[in-house]
C-alpha positions in Angstrom: 86.6 107.7 94.9 87.9 104.5 95.7 84.4 103.4 96.8 83.1 104.3 93.3 86.1 103.2 91.4 85.8 99.8 93.1 81.8 99.4 92.3 81.9 99.1 88.4 79.1 100.2 86.1 76.4 98.0 87.3 76.9 98.9 91.1 77.1 102.4 90.4 73.8 102.5 87.7 72.0 100.2 90.3 72.4 103.1 93.2 71.9 106.0 90.7 68.6 104.6 90.2 67.5 105.6 93.6 69.5 108.7 93.3 68.7 112.2 92.1 69.4 112.2 88.4 73.0 113.6 87.6 73.7 116.7 85.4 74.1 116.2 81.9 77.9 116.1 80.9 80.2 116.0 77.7 83.3 113.8 77.5 86.6 115.7 77.8 88.6 112.3 77.4 86.3 109.5 76.4 86.7 106.3 78.2 90.4 105.2 77.1 92.1 101.7 78.3 95.6 101.5 78.5 98.5 100.0 80.8 100.1 101.3 83.7 103.3 99.8 85.5 102.7 98.6 88.7 105.5 99.1 91.5 106.3 97.0 94.2 109.1 96.9 97.2 110.7 94.1 98.6 109.5 93.9 102.4 107.4 96.8 102.0 110.3 99.3 102.5 113.3 97.8 100.4 114.4 98.7 96.6 111.4 99.4 94.4 110.9 97.1 91.4 108.5 96.5 88.7 106.0 94.4 89.5 104.2 94.2 86.1 101.5 96.2 84.0 97.9 96.7 84.9 94.9 97.4 82.6 93.4 101.0 83.5 90.5 102.8 82.1 90.2 106.5 82.3 87.5 109.2 81.5 87.3 112.9 82.1 83.9 114.6 81.8 82.6 118.4 82.1 79.0 119.4 83.4 77.4 122.2 81.8 78.6 124.5 84.6 82.1 123.6 83.8 82.8 121.4 86.7 85.2 118.7 85.7 85.3 115.3 86.9 87.8 112.4 86.3 87.9 108.9 86.9 90.6 106.1 86.8 89.5 102.3 87.2 91.1 99.1 87.4 90.2 96.9 84.1 88.2 97.7 81.0 85.0 99.0 82.3 84.4 102.0 79.9 80.6 102.7 81.2 81.9 102.6 84.8 84.7 105.0 84.1 82.3 107.8 82.7 79.6 106.9 85.3 82.4 107.3 87.9 83.9 110.5 86.3 80.2 112.2 86.0 79.4 111.1 89.7 83.0 112.9 90.6 81.9 116.0 89.0 78.4 116.0 90.4 79.9 115.3 94.1 81.8 118.7 93.7 78.5 120.4 94.1 77.5 120.9 98.0 73.8 120.9 97.2 74.0 117.4 95.4 76.9 116.1 97.5 74.8 115.1 100.7 72.1 113.2 98.5 74.7 111.5 96.3 76.9 110.5 99.2 73.5 109.2 101.1 72.2 107.2 98.0 75.1 106.2 96.0 78.6 106.4 98.1 77.4 105.2 101.4 75.5 101.9 100.5 78.3 101.3 97.9 80.7 101.5 100.5 78.7 99.4 103.0 78.3 96.7 100.4 82.1 96.7 99.8 82.8 96.5 103.5 80.4 93.5 103.8 82.1 91.9 101.1 85.5 92.3 102.8 84.0 90.9 106.1 82.4 88.0 104.3 86.0 87.1 102.9 87.4 87.5 106.3 85.1 85.0 107.8 85.6 82.6 105.3 89.5 82.6 105.5 89.3 83.0 109.2 87.2 79.5 109.4 90.2 77.8 107.6 92.7 79.0 110.1 94.8 76.0 111.7 96.2 76.5 115.1 99.4 74.4 116.1 99.4 73.9 119.7 102.9 73.0 119.8 103.8 76.6 118.4 101.4 77.9 120.8 103.0 76.4 123.9 106.6 77.1 122.9 106.4 80.8 123.6 
């Protein structure tokens, strides 16, 4: 679900074009946008504090057979939340799961991994090495 949540509506829709069609669904809770409080910890393990608020969109759908899918996405992507919830419900069926993982989730995960690697390569290119600090160890 993390891969799907990060993909957004355009990424999901592009991959669904090559996948088996999703079954029809009805909205239990239409896409709703709200705020959640993001908490942090000083130093990673210190006392918790309220870092700030973050916009989140949620959606819940039900397939014709009663399977329910949920999605929570960062931001205001209503279409992405509905697609993610429908995909969540469809992935709960073993016969559909393998085809959807191969056609949608795995390609999205590969795209996201490549984007992270490109960002890491870009950051590594700006690394500065200080000779004085390396020789004083």
